[in-house]
C-alpha positions as CSV (number, residue, x, y, z in Angstrom):
1,K,31.4,-10.6,-74.0
2,T,31.5,-6.5,-72.5
3,F,33.0,-3.9,-74.3
4,H,35.1,-1.9,-71.9
5,G,35.0,2.2,-72.6
6,T,31.9,4.5,-74.0
7,Y,29.2,4.5,-76.1
8,E,30.5,6.8,-78.5
9,E,34.3,4.7,-78.3
10,F,31.7,1.3,-78.7
11,L,30.2,3.0,-81.5
12,A,33.7,4.2,-83.1
13,Q,34.9,0.3,-82.4
14,K,31.9,-0.5,-84.4
15,D,31.7,1.8,-87.5
16,A,35.7,0.9,-87.1
17,A,35.9,-2.5,-88.5
18,A,32.5,-2.8,-90.2
19,G,34.9,0.0,-92.4
20,Q,37.4,-2.5,-92.2
21,K,35.1,-5.4,-93.9
22,G,33.9,-3.7,-96.9
23,E,37.2,-2.5,-97.7
24,E,38.5,-6.3,-97.3
25,E,34.7,-7.4,-100.1
26,I,35.7,-4.4,-102.2
27,Q,40.0,-5.7,-102.8
28,A,38.2,-9.0,-103.4
29,Q,35.7,-8.1,-106.3
30,I,39.0,-6.0,-107.6
31,S,40.8,-9.9,-107.5
32,L,38.2,-10.9,-109.5
33,L,37.3,-8.6,-112.2
34,E,41.4,-8.2,-112.7
35,N,41.5,-11.6,-112.9
36,R,38.1,-12.0,-115.7
37,L,40.3,-8.3,-117.1
38,A,43.0,-11.2,-117.5
39,E,41.3,-13.3,-119.1
40,I,39.2,-11.6,-121.1
41,V,42.3,-10.0,-122.6
42,G,43.9,-13.1,-123.6
43,R,40.5,-14.7,-125.0
44,L,40.7,-11.3,-127.3
45,A,44.4,-11.7,-127.7
46,L,44.1,-16.2,-129.6
47,A,40.5,-14.9,-130.6
48,S,39.2,-17.9,-133.7
49,P,36.7,-16.8,-136.2
50,K,34.1,-18.4,-133.7
51,D,34.6,-16.1,-131.0
52,D,33.0,-12.6,-131.1
53,L,34.8,-9.8,-130.7
54,E,32.4,-6.7,-130.3
55,A,30.7,-9.0,-127.3
56,L,33.8,-10.0,-125.9
57,D,35.2,-5.9,-126.4
58,E,31.9,-5.1,-124.6
59,E,32.6,-7.6,-121.6
60,Y,36.2,-6.0,-121.6
61,H,35.3,-2.1,-121.5
62,A,32.2,-2.8,-118.8
63,V,34.8,-5.0,-116.5
64,L,37.9,-2.1,-116.8
65,G,34.7,0.2,-116.4
66,E,33.2,-1.5,-112.8
67,L,37.2,-2.1,-111.9
68,K,37.7,1.6,-112.3
69,R,34.7,1.9,-109.6
70,L,36.4,0.0,-107.0
71,K,39.1,1.7,-107.1
72,G,37.8,4.9,-106.8
73,T,35.5,4.0,-104.1
74,N,38.4,1.9,-102.4
75,A,41.4,4.6,-102.9
76,G,42.5,3.9,-99.5
77,L,44.3,1.1,-100.2
78,G,47.1,2.3,-101.0
79,E,49.6,-0.1,-102.4
80,T,47.2,-2.2,-104.7
81,E,46.0,0.8,-106.3
82,K,49.8,1.9,-106.9
83,N,50.6,-1.9,-108.2
84,T,47.4,-2.2,-110.6
85,G,47.0,0.7,-112.1
């Protein structure tokens, strides 16, 4: 495979591709955390006496914190951020 352009253009293209892959990975992590958050909320809403509500609450806050951090890292996604809050 041959690149037709200057070395600077090659590096710029390489950096752009790496940035897009990083955004895709972050978006995948965000989706997983949103699903986990929904599961935790469901378990809290339908909690039984055997459930450890304190542990669920701690996990909820930990997942929410990580989700906020990732959304801050990936603020350039636009529509996804607007739709998920």
